[in-house]
C-alpha positions in Angstrom: -70.4 216.8 53.1 -71.3 215.7 49.6 -74.5 217.1 48.1 -76.6 214.2 47.0 -78.3 216.3 44.4 -75.0 217.1 42.6 -74.7 215.7 39.1 -72.4 212.7 38.5 -69.3 213.3 36.4 -69.6 211.3 33.2 -66.7 211.4 30.7 -67.8 212.4 27.2 -65.1 210.1 25.7 -62.5 207.6 26.9 -59.3 207.0 25.1 -57.1 204.0 25.9 -53.7 205.2 24.7 -51.2 202.5 23.8 -48.2 204.6 22.7 -47.1 208.2 23.2 -44.4 209.7 20.9 -42.7 213.1 21.2 -42.8 214.6 17.7 -41.2 218.0 18.5 -39.8 219.2 21.8 -39.8 222.9 20.8 -43.5 223.0 20.2 -44.3 220.2 22.7 -46.1 218.2 20.1 -47.0 214.6 21.0 -48.5 211.8 19.1 -51.0 209.5 20.9 -52.0 206.1 19.5 -55.2 204.4 20.4 -57.1 201.6 18.6 -57.6 202.5 14.9 -56.5 206.1 15.0 -53.7 208.4 16.2 -53.9 212.0 17.4 -51.5 215.0 17.4 -51.6 217.2 20.5 -49.6 220.4 21.0 -49.4 221.8 24.5 -48.1 225.1 23.3 -51.2 225.7 21.0 -53.9 224.9 23.6 -56.5 226.7 21.6 -56.1 224.5 18.5 -58.2 221.4 18.2 -56.8 217.9 18.6 -56.0 216.4 15.1 -57.2 212.8 14.6 -55.9 210.6 11.8 -56.6 207.1 10.6 -53.9 204.9 9.0 -53.9 205.0 5.2 -54.1 201.4 4.0 -55.4 200.0 0.7 -58.3 197.6 0.8 -59.1 198.0 4.5 -61.3 200.6 6.1 -60.8 199.4 9.6 -57.2 198.8 10.8 -55.9 198.6 14.3 -52.5 200.2 15.2 -50.3 197.6 17.0 -46.9 199.2 17.1 -45.2 202.6 16.5 -41.7 203.7 15.5 -40.6 207.3 15.1 -37.3 208.5 13.5 -36.6 211.8 15.2 -34.0 213.2 12.8 -35.9 212.4 9.6 -39.3 213.1 11.2 -40.7 209.7 9.9 -43.5 207.8 11.6 -44.1 204.1 11.1 -47.4 202.7 12.2 -47.8 198.9 12.2 -51.4 198.0 11.5 -53.5 194.8 11.2 -57.0 194.2 10.0 -59.8 193.6 12.4 -61.2 190.7 10.4 -59.8 187.2 10.3 -57.4 186.4 7.5 -56.0 190.0 7.3 -52.4 190.7 6.6 -50.1 193.0 8.7 -48.7 196.1 7.1 -46.5 199.2 7.9 -47.7 202.7 7.1 -45.0 205.4 6.9 -45.7 209.1 7.3 -43.4 212.2 7.1 -44.0 215.3 9.2 -43.7 218.9 8.1 -44.6 222.1 9.8 -47.7 223.8 8.5 -47.7 227.1 6.8 -50.4 229.7 6.2 -53.6 229.8 8.3 -52.8 226.9 10.6 -51.3 227.8 14.1 -47.6 228.3 14.1 -45.6 225.2 14.8 -48.4 222.8 13.8 -47.1 219.5 12.5 -48.9 217.8 9.6 -48.4 214.1 8.7 -48.2 213.1 5.0 -48.6 209.5 3.9 -45.4 208.3 2.1 -45.7 204.6 1.6 -47.2 201.4 2.8 -45.4 198.0 3.1 -47.7 195.0 3.1 -46.8 191.4 4.0 -49.3 189.5 2.0 -47.8 186.0 2.0 -50.0 183.0 2.9 -48.2 182.3 6.1 -48.4 185.9 7.3 -52.2 186.0 7.6 -53.5 187.0 11.0 -50.0 187.9 12.2 -49.6 191.1 14.3 -46.6 193.3 14.5 -45.6 193.8 18.1 -42.6 196.2 17.8 -40.7 198.0 15.0 -37.7 200.3 14.5 -36.0 202.4 11.8 -32.4 202.0 10.9 -30.2 205.1 11.6 -30.4 206.4 8.0 -34.1 205.4 7.8 -33.4 203.3 4.7 -34.9 200.2 6.4 -37.7 199.4 8.8 -37.8 196.2 10.8 -40.8 194.8 12.5 -41.3 191.7 14.8 -44.6 189.8 15.1 -46.1 188.8 18.4 -46.2 185.2 19.7 -46.9 182.4 19.1 -45.1 182.8 15.7 -42.3 185.4 16.4 -40.9 186.5 13.1 -38.6 189.5 12.2 -39.0 191.1 8.8 -37.0 193.9 7.3 -38.3 196.2 4.6 -36.0 198.2 2.3 -37.5 201.6 1.6 -35.5 201.9 -1.6 -36.5 198.7 -3.2 -39.9 198.8 -1.4 -39.7 195.0 -0.6 -38.7 192.7 2.2 -34.9 192.1 2.5 -35.0 189.4 5.2 -37.3 187.3 7.3 -36.3 185.1 10.3 -37.8 183.4 13.3 -36.8 184.7 16.7 -37.4 183.7 20.3 -40.9 183.7 21.7 -41.8 186.6 24.1 -40.2 189.4 22.2 -41.6 192.7 23.6 -39.2 195.2 22.1 -36.7 195.3 19.2 -34.2 198.0 18.3 -31.7 198.5 15.5 -28.2 199.5 16.5 -27.9 203.2 15.5 -24.2 202.7 14.7 -24.5 199.4 12.8 -27.8 198.6 11.0 -26.7 194.9 10.7 -27.2 194.4 14.5 -30.5 194.1 16.2 -31.4 193.7 19.9 -34.5 192.0 21.3 -35.9 192.0 24.8 -38.8 190.4 26.6 -39.6 188.4 29.8 -36.3 187.1 31.2 -34.3 187.6 28.0 -32.2 190.2 26.1 -30.6 189.0 22.9 -28.3 190.5 20.2 -28.6 189.5 16.6 -26.5 190.2 13.5 -27.8 190.2 9.9 -25.7 188.1 7.5 -26.8 187.6 3.9 -30.5 188.3 4.7 -30.5 186.0 7.7 -29.8 186.5 11.4 -27.4 184.8 13.8 -27.2 185.1 17.6 -24.3 187.1 19.0 
């Protein structure tokens, strides 16, 4: 029988996680993404506090994370972000992860901001990146915007500039770069799976 005088259970905080990424399997470190921040949680260091971070973007204090890509071998994290105000431009923030030394718990991973790619063209205002992926050698990051205007854009990390943009089918939910051939992309969504090949900064259907 339930005691009517018992206190109700009220959560102190509620997080709506949109993505979960395994950063390191040895230390069981995971990255959780929600809203405008991301958090690092290690299940092996249960006594250590959860680390919260906000995307580092110039000229925008409040940015929402819309997509995530993690390069396991190079330990690189790409966060696709967009502004919360109308007329904002999408961008990609890239972090590298290194293990902490000194006073921090053993195995703690620390993110360091490397670079930010902005897409500040007139036609890109209010677009939102839906999905993204690194090339196998991490030299390129490709992101795809959500409908109604579905556009794929590739950024070269060496030249720090876009190398191609192209329109794709509507309804793209996920996009991946072929790990053995960076000139091939695959997209998938409701009732479709499509392969693409990059040719002279454009794409053609395979």
